[in-house]
C-alpha positions in Angstrom: 15.8 44.1 18.1 16.6 42.3 15.0 18.5 39.5 17.1 14.6 38.2 17.4 15.8 35.7 13.8 17.0 33.8 16.8 12.6 32.5 17.2 12.8 31.9 13.5 15.7 30.1 13.2 15.0 27.9 15.9 11.3 27.5 14.4 13.2 26.4 11.4 15.3 23.7 12.7 12.6 22.0 14.1 11.8 20.6 11.2 14.4 18.0 11.6 12.0 17.1 14.4 15.4 16.3 16.9 15.6 17.5 20.1 19.4 17.5 19.8 19.7 20.5 16.8 17.1 22.6 19.2 19.0 22.5 22.1 22.4 22.7 20.5 21.2 25.6 18.8 19.3 27.4 22.3 23.9 26.7 23.9 24.9 28.3 20.7 21.7 31.2 21.3 22.4 31.5 25.0 26.7 31.3 25.0 26.6 34.7 22.2 23.9 36.6 23.8 25.9 36.0 27.4 29.3 36.8 25.2 27.8 40.2 23.0 25.7 41.0 26.3 29.1 41.4 28.1 31.5 42.9 25.2 29.5 45.0 23.3 25.5 44.4 24.3 24.9 47.4 22.1 24.9 45.2 19.7 22.2 42.1 21.2 20.0 44.1 23.2 20.1 47.6 21.4 21.7 49.3 24.7 24.8 50.6 25.9 25.5 48.5 28.9 23.0 45.1 30.0 23.0 42.7 33.1 23.4 39.2 33.0 19.5 39.3 34.1 18.6 40.8 30.2 20.4 37.1 29.1 19.1 35.6 31.6 15.4 37.3 30.2 16.2 36.1 27.0 17.2 32.4 27.0 13.9 32.0 29.3 12.0 33.0 26.6 14.2 30.9 24.0 13.8 27.9 26.5 10.1 28.8 26.2 10.0 28.2 22.9 12.1 25.5 22.4 9.9 23.5 25.0 7.2 23.8 22.6 9.2 22.8 19.1 10.6 20.2 20.9 6.6 18.7 21.7 5.5 19.5 18.2 8.7 17.7 17.0 7.7 14.6 19.0 4.2 14.8 18.1 5.4 14.9 14.1 7.5 11.6 14.8 4.9 9.7 16.0 2.4 10.5 13.8 5.0 9.9 10.8 5.9 6.6 12.6 2.1 5.7 12.2 2.7 6.5 8.7 5.0 4.4 7.9 3.2 1.4 9.6 0.2 1.7 8.1 2.5 2.2 4.9 4.0 -1.0 5.8 0.3 -2.5 6.4 -1.0 -1.9 3.3 1.9 -2.9 1.1 2.0 -6.3 2.8 -2.0 -6.9 2.4 -1.2 -5.6 -1.3 1.5 -8.4 -1.4 -0.7 -10.8 0.4 -3.8 -10.1 -2.4 -1.2 -10.1 -5.4 0.2 -13.5 -4.5 -3.7 -15.0 -4.4 -4.9 -13.6 -7.3 -1.8 -15.2 -9.1 -2.6 -18.4 -7.1 -6.1 -17.9 -8.2 -4.9 -17.2 -11.6 -3.2 -20.5 -12.0 -6.2 -22.2 -10.7 -8.3 -21.2 -12.7 -6.2 -21.8 -16.0 -5.6 -25.6 -15.1 -9.1 -25.5 -14.2 -9.6 -24.1 -18.0 -7.3 -26.1 -19.1 -8.8 -29.3 -17.7 -12.3 -27.8 -18.9 -11.0 -27.9 -22.8 -10.5 -31.6 -22.3 -13.1 -32.3 -21.2 -15.2 -30.4 -23.1 -12.6 -32.3 -26.2 -13.3 -36.0 -24.9 -17.1 -34.8 -24.6 -17.4 -34.0 -28.7 -15.6 -36.9 -29.3 -18.5 -39.5 -27.4 -21.1 -37.1 -29.1 -19.3 -37.8 -32.6 -19.3 -41.9 -31.2 -23.2 -41.8 -30.0 -24.2 -40.0 -33.2 -22.9 -42.6 -35.4 -23.7 -45.4 -33.2 -27.3 -43.3 -33.1 -26.7 -43.5 -37.0 -26.2 -47.4 -37.2 -29.0 -47.9 -35.0 -31.4 -45.9 -37.1 -30.2 -48.1 -40.5 -30.3 -51.1 -38.4 -34.2 -50.0 -37.7 -34.6 -49.1 -41.1 -33.5 -52.2 -41.8 -35.6 -54.2 -39.6 -38.6 -52.3 -41.0 -37.4 -53.8 -44.4 -37.1 -56.6 -43.2 -40.3 -57.1 -41.2 -42.2 -55.1 -44.3 -40.7 -58.0 -46.9 -41.4 -61.0 -44.3 -45.2 -59.6 -44.0 -45.3 -59.9 -48.2 -43.9 -62.6 -48.1 -46.3 -64.5 -45.7 -49.2 -62.7 -47.5 -47.9 -64.7 -50.7 -47.6 -67.6 -48.8 -50.6 -67.6 -47.2 
């Protein structure tokens, strides 16, 4: 009964997830069982003579297995499709995030440049104000000196 390797072979073929492969293999197995069962039954069934019913019984068990293998293959294909769709969605989301990040980096770079320019302009204004403040302090000191001199002159004149 080593011919039961057929069931293992069908299980291996199921990894293709293609029902046509399983149907083709089942047809080949059935044709093999019919031919060898008619001309050399000892090689297939381990008996000297066999009726067609033996081939039909074996075909039934092959069909029984193939039905479940096809169902499992279809389920596997649906799962693979769902995984592929999620992968595409993740890649689209990653691309959108990358694009948004690049736009944000560009805006940050532009704003940083603007702030640096403003900081430079503010530094120049601060220098101008410090210079103006220095001039004003000098003038205020000079005004105070002049007031003191005027007081002193009034006191002498007076």
